[in-house]
MARFIVO-984207 format. One record per residue (C-alpha): residue number from 1; y, z, x. Coordinates in steps of 0.1 Angstrom, whole numbers, padded with zeros to 4 digits. Layout:
{k=NUM | yy=Y | zz=Z | xx=X} .
...
//
This chain:
{k=1 | yy=1663 | zz=0527 | xx=1927} .
{k=2 | yy=1644 | zz=0557 | xx=1940} .
{k=3 | yy=1609 | zz=0566 | xx=1929} .
{k=4 | yy=1616 | zz=0603 | xx=1921} .
{k=5 | yy=1647 | zz=0624 | xx=1917} .
{k=6 | yy=1640 | zz=0662 | xx=1918} .
{k=7 | yy=1667 | zz=0682 | xx=1903} .
{k=8 | yy=1667 | zz=0718 | xx=1915} .
{k=9 | yy=1659 | zz=0729 | xx=1951} .
{k=10 | yy=1639 | zz=0761 | xx=1945} .
{k=11 | yy=1602 | zz=0765 | xx=1953} .
{k=12 | yy=1590 | zz=0743 | xx=1924} .
{k=13 | yy=1615 | zz=0715 | xx=1931} .
{k=14 | yy=1609 | zz=0714 | xx=1968} .
{k=15 | yy=1571 | zz=0714 | xx=1963} .
{k=16 | yy=1574 | zz=0686 | xx=1938} .
{k=17 | yy=1593 | zz=0666 | xx=1964} .
{k=18 | yy=1569 | zz=0674 | xx=1992} .
{k=19 | yy=1539 | zz=0664 | xx=1971} .
{k=20 | yy=1554 | zz=0631 | xx=1959} .
{k=21 | yy=1568 | zz=0621 | xx=1993} .
{k=22 | yy=1535 | zz=0628 | xx=2010} .
{k=23 | yy=1520 | zz=0603 | xx=1987} .
{k=24 | yy=1545 | zz=0576 | xx=1998} .
{k=25 | yy=1572 | zz=0579 | xx=1971} .
{k=26 | yy=1609 | zz=0577 | xx=1979} .
{k=27 | yy=1623 | zz=0611 | xx=1968} .
{k=28 | yy=1658 | zz=0625 | xx=1965} .
{k=29 | yy=1664 | zz=0662 | xx=1959} .
{k=30 | yy=1696 | zz=0673 | xx=1941} .
{k=31 | yy=1710 | zz=0708 | xx=1936} .
{k=32 | yy=1742 | zz=0721 | xx=1921} .
{k=33 | yy=1747 | zz=0746 | xx=1949} .
{k=34 | yy=1760 | zz=0738 | xx=1984} .
{k=35 | yy=1728 | zz=0751 | xx=1999} .
{k=36 | yy=1692 | zz=0750 | xx=1988} .
{k=37 | yy=1667 | zz=0778 | xx=1978} .
{k=38 | yy=1693 | zz=0805 | xx=1971} .
{k=39 | yy=1670 | zz=0826 | xx=1948} .
{k=40 | yy=1641 | zz=0820 | xx=1972} .
{k=41 | yy=1663 | zz=0834 | xx=2000} .
{k=42 | yy=1672 | zz=0864 | xx=1979} .
{k=43 | yy=1635 | zz=0871 | xx=1973} .
{k=44 | yy=1632 | zz=0871 | xx=2011} .
{k=45 | yy=1655 | zz=0900 | xx=2015} .
{k=46 | yy=1626 | zz=0923 | xx=2004} .
{k=47 | yy=1601 | zz=0905 | xx=2026} .
{k=48 | yy=1593 | zz=0873 | xx=2006} .
{k=49 | yy=1561 | zz=0882 | xx=1988} .
{k=50 | yy=1545 | zz=0847 | xx=1987} .
{k=51 | yy=1513 | zz=0855 | xx=1968} .
{k=52 | yy=1486 | zz=0881 | xx=1962} .
{k=53 | yy=1453 | zz=0880 | xx=1981} .
{k=54 | yy=1427 | zz=0887 | xx=1954} .
{k=55 | yy=1399 | zz=0870 | xx=1935} .
{k=56 | yy=1411 | zz=0840 | xx=1915} .
{k=57 | yy=1400 | zz=0854 | xx=1881} .
{k=58 | yy=1419 | zz=0886 | xx=1887} .
{k=59 | yy=1450 | zz=0866 | xx=1900} .
{k=60 | yy=1450 | zz=0845 | xx=1868} .
{k=61 | yy=1447 | zz=0875 | xx=1845} .
{k=62 | yy=1484 | zz=0883 | xx=1852} .
{k=63 | yy=1496 | zz=0852 | xx=1834} .
{k=64 | yy=1488 | zz=0866 | xx=1800} .
{k=65 | yy=1485 | zz=0842 | xx=1771} .
{k=66 | yy=1494 | zz=0813 | xx=1794} .
{k=67 | yy=1462 | zz=0815 | xx=1814} .
{k=68 | yy=1446 | zz=0784 | xx=1799} .
{k=69 | yy=1477 | zz=0763 | xx=1803} .
{k=70 | yy=1483 | zz=0773 | xx=1840} .
{k=71 | yy=1448 | zz=0776 | xx=1853} .
{k=72 | yy=1443 | zz=0739 | xx=1861} .
{k=73 | yy=1476 | zz=0738 | xx=1880} .
{k=74 | yy=1471 | zz=0771 | xx=1899} .
{k=75 | yy=1434 | zz=0763 | xx=1907} .
{k=76 | yy=1447 | zz=0732 | xx=1926} .
{k=77 | yy=1472 | zz=0753 | xx=1946} .
{k=78 | yy=1460 | zz=0789 | xx=1945} .
{k=79 | yy=1468 | zz=0820 | xx=1965} .
{k=80 | yy=1447 | zz=0808 | xx=1994} .
{k=81 | yy=1464 | zz=0774 | xx=1994} .
{k=82 | yy=1498 | zz=0792 | xx=1994} .
{k=83 | yy=1488 | zz=0811 | xx=2025} .
{k=84 | yy=1476 | zz=0780 | xx=2043} .
{k=85 | yy=1508 | zz=0761 | xx=2033} .
{k=86 | yy=1529 | zz=0788 | xx=2050} .
{k=87 | yy=1508 | zz=0786 | xx=2081} .
{k=88 | yy=1511 | zz=0748 | xx=2082} .
{k=89 | yy=1549 | zz=0753 | xx=2082} .
{k=90 | yy=1545 | zz=0775 | xx=2113} .
{k=91 | yy=1549 | zz=0807 | xx=2094} .
{k=92 | yy=1519 | zz=0830 | xx=2099} .
{k=93 | yy=1513 | zz=0855 | xx=2071} .
{k=94 | yy=1497 | zz=0889 | xx=2067} .
{k=95 | yy=1483 | zz=0908 | xx=2038} .
{k=96 | yy=1496 | zz=0943 | xx=2031} .
{k=97 | yy=1475 | zz=0972 | xx=2018} .
{k=98 | yy=1481 | zz=0963 | xx=1982} .
{k=99 | yy=1470 | zz=0927 | xx=1987} .
{k=100 | yy=1505 | zz=0913 | xx=1987} .
{k=101 | yy=1510 | zz=0885 | xx=2012} .
{k=102 | yy=1541 | zz=0881 | xx=2033} .
{k=103 | yy=1552 | zz=0859 | xx=2062} .
{k=104 | yy=1551 | zz=0878 | xx=2095} .
{k=105 | yy=1589 | zz=0872 | xx=2098} .
{k=106 | yy=1594 | zz=0892 | xx=2065} .
{k=107 | yy=1621 | zz=0869 | xx=2054} .
{k=108 | yy=1624 | zz=0835 | xx=2037} .
{k=109 | yy=1649 | zz=0817 | xx=2060} .
{k=110 | yy=1625 | zz=0805 | xx=2088} .
{k=111 | yy=1601 | zz=0792 | xx=2062} .
{k=112 | yy=1628 | zz=0774 | xx=2042} .
{k=113 | yy=1642 | zz=0758 | xx=2074} .
{k=114 | yy=1608 | zz=0746 | xx=2084} .
{k=115 | yy=1601 | zz=0733 | xx=2049} .
{k=116 | yy=1634 | zz=0713 | xx=2048} .
{k=117 | yy=1626 | zz=0698 | xx=2083} .
{k=118 | yy=1592 | zz=0687 | xx=2070} .
{k=119 | yy=1608 | zz=0671 | xx=2039} .
{k=120 | yy=1633 | zz=0653 | xx=2060} .
{k=121 | yy=1604 | zz=0640 | xx=2081} .
{k=122 | yy=1588 | zz=0627 | xx=2050} .
{k=123 | yy=1619 | zz=0607 | xx=2042} .
{k=124 | yy=1633 | zz=0629 | xx=2015} .
{k=125 | yy=1670 | zz=0627 | xx=2010} .
{k=126 | yy=1692 | zz=0655 | xx=1998} .
{k=127 | yy=1724 | zz=0658 | xx=1977} .
{k=128 | yy=1741 | zz=0692 | xx=1975} .
{k=129 | yy=1768 | zz=0702 | xx=1951} .
{k=130 | yy=1756 | zz=0678 | xx=1924} .
{k=131 | yy=1753 | zz=0695 | xx=1890} .
{k=132 | yy=1731 | zz=0677 | xx=1865} .
{k=133 | yy=1748 | zz=0671 | xx=1832} .
{k=134 | yy=1723 | zz=0648 | xx=1815} .
{k=135 | yy=1720 | zz=0611 | xx=1813} .
{k=136 | yy=1744 | zz=0581 | xx=1813} .
{k=137 | yy=1724 | zz=0554 | xx=1796} .
{k=138 | yy=1692 | zz=0553 | xx=1816} .
{k=139 | yy=1707 | zz=0569 | xx=1847} .
{k=140 | yy=1709 | zz=0606 | xx=1857} .
{k=141 | yy=1744 | zz=0619 | xx=1856} .
{k=142 | yy=1758 | zz=0646 | xx=1879} .
{k=143 | yy=1791 | zz=0664 | xx=1881} .
{k=144 | yy=1803 | zz=0665 | xx=1917} .
{k=145 | yy=1834 | zz=0674 | xx=1936} .
{k=146 | yy=1843 | zz=0637 | xx=1937} .
{k=147 | yy=1837 | zz=0633 | xx=1899} .
{k=148 | yy=1807 | zz=0621 | xx=1879} .
{k=149 | yy=1780 | zz=0603 | xx=1900} .
{k=150 | yy=1749 | zz=0587 | xx=1887} .
{k=151 | yy=1714 | zz=0581 | xx=1901} .
{k=152 | yy=1688 | zz=0556 | xx=1890} .
{k=153 | yy=1652 | zz=0569 | xx=1894} .
{k=154 | yy=1619 | zz=0558 | xx=1881} .
{k=155 | yy=1608 | zz=0594 | xx=1875} .
{k=156 | yy=1625 | zz=0628 | xx=1874} .
{k=157 | yy=1612 | zz=0663 | xx=1880} .
{k=158 | yy=1634 | zz=0690 | xx=1865} .
{k=159 | yy=1630 | zz=0723 | xx=1883} .
{k=160 | yy=1662 | zz=0740 | xx=1871} .
{k=161 | yy=1650 | zz=0776 | xx=1869} .
{k=162 | yy=1652 | zz=0802 | xx=1841} .
{k=163 | yy=1682 | zz=0821 | xx=1829} .
{k=164 | yy=1687 | zz=0849 | xx=1853} .
{k=165 | yy=1706 | zz=0853 | xx=1886} .
{k=166 | yy=1731 | zz=0826 | xx=1875} .
{k=167 | yy=1752 | zz=0830 | xx=1907} .
{k=168 | yy=1722 | zz=0818 | xx=1926} .
{k=169 | yy=1718 | zz=0787 | xx=1905} .
{k=170 | yy=1694 | zz=0794 | xx=1876} .
{k=171 | yy=1720 | zz=0797 | xx=1849} .
{k=172 | yy=1701 | zz=0779 | xx=1821} .
{k=173 | yy=1728 | zz=0753 | xx=1817} .
{k=174 | yy=1701 | zz=0727 | xx=1810} .
{k=175 | yy=1690 | zz=0743 | xx=1777} .
{k=176 | yy=1717 | zz=0725 | xx=1756} .
{k=177 | yy=1710 | zz=0692 | xx=1774} .
{k=178 | yy=1673 | zz=0692 | xx=1765} .
{k=179 | yy=1678 | zz=0708 | xx=1731} .
{k=180 | yy=1702 | zz=0679 | xx=1722} .
{k=181 | yy=1674 | zz=0655 | xx=1730} .
{k=182 | yy=1650 | zz=0674 | xx=1706} .
{k=183 | yy=1630 | zz=0692 | xx=1733} .
{k=184 | yy=1612 | zz=0723 | xx=1719} .
{k=185 | yy=1624 | zz=0754 | xx=1738} .
{k=186 | yy=1615 | zz=0791 | xx=1735} .
{k=187 | yy=1645 | zz=0814 | xx=1737} .
{k=188 | yy=1650 | zz=0830 | xx=1771} .
{k=189 | yy=1641 | zz=0867 | xx=1774} .
{k=190 | yy=1643 | zz=0889 | xx=1805} .
{k=191 | yy=1611 | zz=0894 | xx=1825} .
{k=192 | yy=1605 | zz=0917 | xx=1854} .
{k=193 | yy=1636 | zz=0937 | xx=1845} .
{k=194 | yy=1648 | zz=0973 | xx=1845} .
{k=195 | yy=1653 | zz=0993 | xx=1813} .
{k=196 | yy=1684 | zz=1012 | xx=1801} .
{k=197 | yy=1680 | zz=1050 | xx=1799} .
{k=198 | yy=1708 | zz=1071 | xx=1787} .
{k=199 | yy=1703 | zz=1101 | xx=1810} .
{k=200 | yy=1718 | zz=1135 | xx=1804} .
{k=201 | yy=1742 | zz=1148 | xx=1831} .
{k=202 | yy=1712 | zz=1169 | xx=1843} .
{k=203 | yy=1697 | zz=1138 | xx=1859} .
{k=204 | yy=1726 | zz=1127 | xx=1880} .
{k=205 | yy=1713 | zz=1145 | xx=1911} .
{k=206 | yy=1682 | zz=1124 | xx=1909} .
{k=207 | yy=1698 | zz=1089 | xx=1909} .
{k=208 | yy=1681 | zz=1069 | xx=1936} .
{k=209 | yy=1650 | zz=1090 | xx=1937} .
{k=210 | yy=1616 | zz=1074 | xx=1935} .
{k=211 | yy=1589 | zz=1084 | xx=1910} .
{k=212 | yy=1558 | zz=1080 | xx=1931} .
{k=213 | yy=1521 | zz=1081 | xx=1922} .
{k=214 | yy=1525 | zz=1082 | xx=1885} .
{k=215 | yy=1505 | zz=1062 | xx=1859} .
{k=216 | yy=1527 | zz=1039 | xx=1838} .
{k=217 | yy=1513 | zz=1028 | xx=1804} .
{k=218 | yy=1528 | zz=1005 | xx=1778} .
{k=219 | yy=1506 | zz=0988 | xx=1752} .
{k=220 | yy=1476 | zz=0973 | xx=1769} .
{k=221 | yy=1491 | zz=0976 | xx=1804} .
{k=222 | yy=1484 | zz=1006 | xx=1826} .
{k=223 | yy=1488 | zz=1011 | xx=1864} .
{k=224 | yy=1494 | zz=1037 | xx=1890} .
{k=225 | yy=1526 | zz=1029 | xx=1908} .
{k=226 | yy=1562 | zz=1038 | xx=1913} .
{k=227 | yy=1597 | zz=1032 | xx=1901} .
{k=228 | yy=1633 | zz=1044 | xx=1908} .
{k=229 | yy=1657 | zz=1065 | xx=1888} .
{k=230 | yy=1691 | zz=1048 | xx=1887} .
{k=231 | yy=1724 | zz=1055 | xx=1870} .
{k=232 | yy=1716 | zz=1027 | xx=1846} .
{k=233 | yy=1679 | zz=1037 | xx=1839} .
{k=234 | yy=1646 | zz=1028 | xx=1854} .
{k=235 | yy=1639 | zz=1001 | xx=1880} .
{k=236 | yy=1611 | zz=0992 | xx=1903} .
{k=237 | yy=1577 | zz=0976 | xx=1906} .
{k=238 | yy=1558 | zz=0996 | xx=1880} .
{k=239 | yy=1586 | zz=0991 | xx=1854} .
{k=240 | yy=1587 | zz=0954 | xx=1861} .
{k=241 | yy=1549 | zz=0952 | xx=1857} .
{k=242 | yy=1551 | zz=0970 | xx=1824} .
{k=243 | yy=1582 | zz=0952 | xx=1812} .
{k=244 | yy=1564 | zz=0925 | xx=1791} .
{k=245 | yy=1547 | zz=0951 | xx=1770} .
{k=246 | yy=1579 | zz=0973 | xx=1768} .
{k=247 | yy=1600 | zz=0942 | xx=1758} .
{k=248 | yy=1575 | zz=0936 | xx=1730} .
{k=249 | yy=1581 | zz=0971 | xx=1716} .
{k=250 | yy=1554 | zz=0992 | xx=1731} .
{k=251 | yy=1565 | zz=1026 | xx=1742} .
{k=252 | yy=1564 | zz=1036 | xx=1779} .
{k=253 | yy=1543 | zz=1067 | xx=1787} .
{k=254 | yy=1541 | zz=1083 | xx=1821} .
{k=255 | yy=1512 | zz=1104 | xx=1835} .
{k=256 | yy=1530 | zz=1124 | xx=1861} .
{k=257 | yy=1498 | zz=1138 | xx=1875} .
{k=258 | yy=1472 | zz=1111 | xx=1873} .
{k=259 | yy=1448 | zz=1128 | xx=1898} .
{k=260 | yy=1445 | zz=1159 | xx=1876} .
{k=261 | yy=1429 | zz=1165 | xx=1842} .
{k=262 | yy=1444 | zz=1183 | xx=1813} .
{k=263 | yy=1417 | zz=1209 | xx=1817} .
{k=264 | yy=1427 | zz=1216 | xx=1853} .
{k=265 | yy=1464 | zz=1218 | xx=1845} .
{k=266 | yy=1458 | zz=1241 | xx=1815} .
{k=267 | yy=1437 | zz=1264 | xx=1837} .
{k=268 | yy=1465 | zz=1266 | xx=1863} .
{k=269 | yy=1490 | zz=1274 | xx=1836} .
{k=270 | yy=1467 | zz=1301 | xx=1820} .
{k=271 | yy=1464 | zz=1318 | xx=1854} .
{k=272 | yy=1502 | zz=1326 | xx=1854} .
{k=273 | yy=1518 | zz=1355 | xx=1837} .
{k=274 | yy=1526 | zz=1352 | xx=1801} .
{k=275 | yy=1562 | zz=1361 | xx=1810} .
{k=276 | yy=1565 | zz=1332 | xx=1836} .
{k=277 | yy=1596 | zz=1311 | xx=1830} .
{k=278 | yy=1594 | zz=1275 | xx=1822} .
{k=279 | yy=1606 | zz=1266 | xx=1857} .
{k=280 | yy=1578 | zz=1287 | xx=1872} .
{k=281 | yy=1552 | zz=1271 | xx=1849} .
{k=282 | yy=1564 | zz=1236 | xx=1860} .
{k=283 | yy=1567 | zz=1245 | xx=1897} .
{k=284 | yy=1537 | zz=1267 | xx=1902} .
{k=285 | yy=1514 | zz=1258 | xx=1873} .
{k=286 | yy=1518 | zz=1221 | xx=1872} .
{k=287 | yy=1530 | zz=1219 | xx=1908} .
{k=288 | yy=1558 | zz=1195 | xx=1899} .
{k=289 | yy=1591 | zz=1195 | xx=1916} .
{k=290 | yy=1620 | zz=1171 | xx=1923} .
{k=291 | yy=1623 | zz=1141 | xx=1901} .
{k=292 | yy=1590 | zz=1146 | xx=1883} .
{k=293 | yy=1600 | zz=1181 | xx=1872} .
{k=294 | yy=1634 | zz=1167 | xx=1862} .
{k=295 | yy=1617 | zz=1140 | xx=1840} .
{k=296 | yy=1595 | zz=1166 | xx=1823} .
{k=297 | yy=1626 | zz=1186 | xx=1815} .
{k=298 | yy=1646 | zz=1156 | xx=1804} .
{k=299 | yy=1620 | zz=1143 | xx=1779} .
{k=300 | yy=1603 | zz=1176 | xx=1771} .
{k=301 | yy=1631 | zz=1199 | xx=1760} .
{k=302 | yy=1619 | zz=1227 | xx=1738} .
{k=303 | yy=1582 | zz=1219 | xx=1743} .
{k=304 | yy=1560 | zz=1250 | xx=1740} .
{k=305 | yy=1540 | zz=1264 | xx=1770} .
{k=306 | yy=1508 | zz=1253 | xx=1754} .
{k=307 | yy=1519 | zz=1217 | xx=1754} .
{k=308 | yy=1533 | zz=1214 | xx=1789} .
{k=309 | yy=1500 | zz=1201 | xx=1805} .
{k=310 | yy=1496 | zz=1175 | xx=1777} .
{k=311 | yy=1532 | zz=1164 | xx=1782} .
{k=312 | yy=1529 | zz=1161 | xx=1819} .
{k=313 | yy=1499 | zz=1138 | xx=1813} .
{k=314 | yy=1515 | zz=1118 | xx=1786} .
{k=315 | yy=1553 | zz=1119 | xx=1788} .
{k=316 | yy=1571 | zz=1094 | xx=1764} .
{k=317 | yy=1601 | zz=1078 | xx=1781} .
{k=318 | yy=1629 | zz=1071 | xx=1757} .
{k=319 | yy=1648 | zz=1040 | xx=1767} .
{k=320 | yy=1675 | zz=1018 | xx=1751} .
{k=321 | yy=1659 | zz=0984 | xx=1759} .
{k=322 | yy=1660 | zz=0960 | xx=1788} .
{k=323 | yy=1688 | zz=0954 | xx=1812} .
{k=324 | yy=1708 | zz=0921 | xx=1806} .
{k=325 | yy=1691 | zz=0888 | xx=1810} .
{k=326 | yy=1711 | zz=0878 | xx=1841} .
{k=327 | yy=1699 | zz=0910 | xx=1859} .
{k=328 | yy=1662 | zz=0902 | xx=1854} .
{k=329 | yy=1642 | zz=0890 | xx=1883} .
{k=330 | yy=1628 | zz=0863 | xx=1861} .
{k=331 | yy=1628 | zz=0851 | xx=1826} .
{k=332 | yy=1603 | zz=0843 | xx=1798} .
{k=333 | yy=1609 | zz=0814 | xx=1775} .
{k=334 | yy=1619 | zz=0778 | xx=1783} .
{k=335 | yy=1603 | zz=0745 | xx=1778} .
{k=336 | yy=1572 | zz=0750 | xx=1756} .
{k=337 | yy=1538 | zz=0737 | xx=1763} .
{k=338 | yy=1539 | zz=0717 | xx=1731} .
{k=339 | yy=1569 | zz=0697 | xx=1744} .
{k=340 | yy=1548 | zz=0685 | xx=1775} .
{k=341 | yy=1517 | zz=0665 | xx=1781} .
{k=342 | yy=1490 | zz=0678 | xx=1804} .
{k=343 | yy=1508 | zz=0664 | xx=1835} .
{k=344 | yy=1540 | zz=0684 | xx=1826} .
{k=345 | yy=1558 | zz=0652 | xx=1814} .
{k=346 | yy=1581 | zz=0656 | xx=1784} .
{k=347 | yy=1565 | zz=0639 | xx=1754} .
{k=348 | yy=1599 | zz=0628 | xx=1741} .
{k=349 | yy=1614 | zz=0617 | xx=1774} .
{k=350 | yy=1588 | zz=0597 | xx=1792} .
{k=351 | yy=1590 | zz=0598 | xx=1831} .
{k=352 | yy=1607 | zz=0632 | xx=1830} .
{k=353 | yy=1586 | zz=0661 | xx=1842} .
{k=354 | yy=1594 | zz=0699 | xx=1842} .
{k=355 | yy=1582 | zz=0726 | xx=1866} .
{k=356 | yy=1588 | zz=0762 | xx=1877} .
{k=357 | yy=1605 | zz=0789 | xx=1858} .
{k=358 | yy=1621 | zz=0766 | xx=1833} .
{k=359 | yy=1586 | zz=0763 | xx=1817} .
{k=360 | yy=1577 | zz=0789 | xx=1790} .
{k=361 | yy=1556 | zz=0813 | xx=1811} .
{k=362 | yy=1560 | zz=0845 | xx=1829} .
{k=363 | yy=1542 | zz=0866 | xx=1855} .
{k=364 | yy=1548 | zz=0899 | xx=1872} .
{k=365 | yy=1563 | zz=0903 | xx=1906} .
{k=366 | yy=1538 | zz=0906 | xx=1935} .
{k=367 | yy=1536 | zz=0869 | xx=1945} .
{k=368 | yy=1525 | zz=0856 | xx=1911} .
{k=369 | yy=1559 | zz=0841 | xx=1903} .
{k=370 | yy=1563 | zz=0821 | xx=1935} .
{k=371 | yy=1527 | zz=0809 | xx=1934} .
{k=372 | yy=1532 | zz=0797 | xx=1898} .
{k=373 | yy=1564 | zz=0779 | xx=1907} .
{k=374 | yy=1548 | zz=0762 | xx=1938} .
{k=375 | yy=1517 | zz=0752 | xx=1918} .
{k=376 | yy=1536 | zz=0738 | xx=1888} .
{k=377 | yy=1559 | zz=0719 | xx=1912} .
{k=378 | yy=1530 | zz=0704 | xx=1929} .
{k=379 | yy=1514 | zz=0694 | xx=1896} .
{k=380 | yy=1546 | zz=0678 | xx=1884} .
{k=381 | yy=1551 | zz=0660 | xx=1917} .
{k=382 | yy=1516 | zz=0646 | xx=1915} .
{k=383 | yy=1522 | zz=0636 | xx=1878} .
{k=384 | yy=1552 | zz=0616 | xx=1889} .
{k=385 | yy=1533 | zz=0599 | xx=1917} .
{k=386 | yy=1504 | zz=0591 | xx=1894} .
{k=387 | yy=1527 | zz=0576 | xx=1869} .
{k=388 | yy=1544 | zz=0553 | xx=1894} .
{k=389 | yy=1511 | zz=0544 | xx=1912} .
{k=390 | yy=1492 | zz=0536 | xx=1880} .
{k=391 | yy=1488 | zz=0500 | xx=1869} .
{k=392 | yy=1508 | zz=0507 | xx=1838} .
{k=393 | yy=1535 | zz=0528 | xx=1856} .
{k=394 | yy=1570 | zz=0518 | xx=1865} .
//
């Protein structure tokens, strides 16, 4: 019998394994895929944004109404700890101009390789191609190429991911298994996702074009950033950051000229001839061209000259909702806080812990997701170790 079986070899699962093994537990990591960390490696294709280098209170603000739940976990493995962890794996990091932290290698594979070597050195064993299907009596049951196999473990950490990017492993197959055991789950919703916009043919020439230096506002969220026009709608960092408020029904409003006041723009327009065409007013008065001018025309058809400046400063973007769940970078929903104790152990299934994206929390891109997964994985790994090492443990 092993001390801990970790199911799911993403950042949360591997951190749970590292933490428990470093405390002397025998640990086995199991994953349904033939290789580990597939979504982690996909994140590395854009540089692997590990965390955000900013004050802790500001960092935590991004976790919305889950701040109080996650604060103890992240305070024990915060953004500074993530940076040191990468360095300890021989992967130096740098902080970009926006505060985002990346490995110097700008990819995930060297870090993942070093991490797996470290785990091997700690005595962690690995099983690939084992898909968890629940329990067989008191044993964990897995579907494998050789049929159903079982494993007997004193404790378990489930780190099975959310419900997006199914081809990389996080397909949410565990939902029914836990629901059947009475575990309280919040339905999955897309997070950090693009939104569908049904463009007119006029916009086709602008597909792939970035909207830069605009202010994006939705509900209580507002930031200056950028996104990209695609054939399907809007994608990119500012849209992902606003997506929680947009998903909850708040309209998206763009300020195309955040560095200019309404007064300045109206003065420019007033200086032009009363006979100036709409195109001239937009190009010479507002000094908009390219994709920003196209957006103003797309969502401001028929607007009077007197309202052009106001519209450029507060342009409502009409969309048809989020892109499908499986296309989302991450998901909201999952195992609810009420189903877990303060060590992330399931109240109704003692000795089984949960971590990472399968928990009911969400965070924007920018290093917050990975940090949250690492921190909850570490917390669950320590929870399992504490349970085994306690006088009343297994």
